[in-house]
C-alpha positions, 0 to 999 in steps of 0.5 A, a space after each residue: 500500500 505504501 510502495 510509492 512516494 505518492 501514496 506515502 505523501 497522501 497518507 501523511 497529508 491525510 493524517 496531517 488533516 486529521 491532526 489539524 481538525 482534532 486540534 482545532 475542534 477538540 478543546 485541548 489547547 492550554 493557551 500557554 498557561 505555564 509559560 504565562 507563569 514563567 513570563 509573569 514571574 521573570 517580568 515582575 522580578 526584573 522590572 517591578 522589583 517583585 520576588 520570584 515566589 510571590 507572583 500569581 497569575 491574575 485571577 488564580 492562585 498559581 505561581 512559580 514552583 521551580 528552583 531559583 535556577 529555573 527562573 535564572 535560566 528564564 531571564 532572557 524572557 524579560 527582554 522580549 514581549 509575551 508573543 515573542 516569548 511564546 514563539 521562542 518557547 514553541 521553537 525550543 520545544 520543537 527542537 527539543 522534541 526533534 533531538 529526543 526523536 533523533 536520539 531514540 529512533 533516529 537511525 531507524 527513521 532515517 531508513 524511511 527518509 522523509 516519510 518516517 519523520 513526517 509520520 512520527 511528527 503526526 503521531 507525536 502531535 496526537 500524544 497527550 503528554 507532548 501536545 500538553 507540554 507544547 500548548 502549556 509552554 512547559 519545559 519537560 521536553 527540554 529536560 528530557 532532551 538534556 537527560 537523553 543527551 547523557 544517555 547517548 554519550 554513555 551508549 556511544 562511548 563518549 562518556 567524558 562529558 556525560 552528566 552535564 545534561 542530567 545536572 542541568 535538568 536536576 537544577 531546573 527540576 528536582 525529579 531528574 536527580 534520580 538519574 544521578 542515582 542511575 549513574 552510580 548504579 551503573 558505576 559511572 562515578 565520573 558522570 555522576 560526579 559531573 552531574 552532581 557538580 553541575 547541579 550544585 554549581 547551578 544551584 549556587 549561582 542561583 543562590 548568589 543571584 537571588 539569595 532571598 528566593 533561594 532561602 525561601 524555596 529550600 526552607 519553605 516552598 519545596 515542602 509546600 505541595 499546595 503551591 503546585 496544585 491539588 494532589 487529588 486533581 485528576 491530572 496528577 498521575 503519580 502514586 500520591 495522586 492515586 492515594 489522594 483520590 482514594 482519600 479525598 477530600 482528606 490528604 493521603 497518608 504520607 507514610 503509605 505514600 513513602 512505603 509505596 514509593 520505596 517499593 517502586 524504587 526497589 523494583 526499579 533498582 532490580 530492573 535497572 541493574 539487569 539493564 546496566 549489566 548488559 550496557 542497555 542504557 536506553 532501557 535503563 534511562 527509560 526505567 528511571 523516567 518511569 520510576 521518577 514519574 511514579 514517586 514524584 509527589 505530583 506528576 501532571 499528564 504533561 510530565 509523562 513525556 518521560 514515557 517516550 524512551 519506553 516506547 522506543 525500547 518497545 519498538 527496538 524490541 519488536 513489540 509494536 502492538 504493545 507500543 500501539 495499544 499504550 500509545 492509543 491509551 495515552 492519546 485518548 485523554 481517558 482520565 478526564 472522564 473522571 474530572 468531576 468524580 473519581 469515586 467508586 471502582 470505575 473511578 479508581 481504575 479509570 482516573 488512574 489509567 496513566 498511572 497503571 500504564 506507567 506501573 506496567 511499563 516499569 514491571 514489564 518493559 524489556 530490559 537487558 538481554 532476555 534470559 532465553 537469549 542468554 541461555 542460547 548464547 551460552 549453549 552456542 558458545 559451548 557447542 563451538 569449542 574446538 572439535 577433536 581432530 580427525 584421526 589419520 588413516 593407518 598406513 597401508 602395508 607395502 605390497 612387496 617386501 622383497 628386501 629383508 633389510 628394508 623390513 628390518 629398517 622399517 621395524 627399527 623406525 617404528 620402535 624409534 617413533 614409539 621411543 620419541 613419543 614416550 620421551 617428548 614432553 607434553 605430547 601424548 599419542 592419540 589411540 590409533 594414531 598412524 605414523 606419517 610416511 615421512 616420519 617413518 622414512 626419516 626414522 628409518 634412516 636413523 635406525 639404519 645408521 645407529 640401530 640394530 640394523 646398522 650397515 644394512 641398506 636404507 628403506 627402498 623406494 617401495 616403502 609408501 611415501 604419501 598417504 590419503 589423509 582426508 581434509 578437515 571438515 569446514 565447519 478528552 475531550 469535552 466542552 466541560 473540560 475546556 471551560 474548566 481551564 478558563 474558570 480554574 486554570 490547571 496548575 503549573 
């Protein structure tokens, strides 16, 4: 069906129309809400003498929630207007997404040329975490690209600068700090040290530039989850979000959440160790992204771009049907059906759908060399050990032994061969091994000179001088949801 460029172009254009119609008619656009938070924070800080964590988007309770270094990195926005900031953020997100795709599946896509990249762009435009990240003006894709750059450096043998991306990402948001633990588990101490040093230097730079904001963040704002949003909000697809919806309107038990998080981290450590044992850095980074989403107190739907490496692993391991099914779920916006009420069994199962997907991937994502593959490799290695050399055929007896001295010389040669084998160090004669004709001829001459048959004639030309030794074998969407973002915008 796709054998010609004309048919491929028709498919891409048709899919692009579907994506455009879907985006235009289904109320999923977030109107750059998070970017407005960033822009307002920086503008107030630079031009109006305000403090970073005091700013609120007009008409809402939402303000800046990231570490001070994130605000420092966004300072260039103070030099431009909001429309320009939106355009730059859009281009930056698209560039980051292109980098992520190139790192994860670039070599495979290049085999399909323009068609592979165009089809991938259309599919990613429908993927809810990606479209939310872009339309919110979020930073998730940039952080993912920074972290995956280290994965590429490690897997390609260019690990000298590995750790810089992870360190910068951890300074902007705390969740990527789990990747430093991954580097330690993988015995990449240099990369872990680089990541830690970069994160520390960036945090120190922010403390120098905004000491009051840094002090407030690390002693107060960091521990106040209410600043970020309601834990029970349906977009929170972390373990804490699941527990919060179960106990709403009461807050969930922190001890229960800590226990569940510890269990998830144990599963993560076990699975990632297997991946690292086989130098499977793509799977190791994918598993770490999954674990980070689960144990984070708040994981909004747009944070789930960290699942993209898992889809790459599924495709690399030839699980296209599983990848397609999970992709369809994450495009469906199914969790928003329980936006108003997540009670009951259906609410428990449906409102946490993305969490179940993340848990399932953490438990069953292919990582490392499969056990069956390892057993087969070991079996093949044993079977290909050096095979025993085939025994040489015995030398046929001479047809005519007319010269007695020749017979005596041949007998003396046979005794000399046996004597030589007996005294040769480290050499053992294989049972049934025949004496080579040249060996017989040479030793016969020795016997004629020094042996019992001295003075007799040498072996005659009738003694065979060759043999016939055989050659060796060659082995969501709803209008109610849209209005909810106008009346009560989502958390940053």
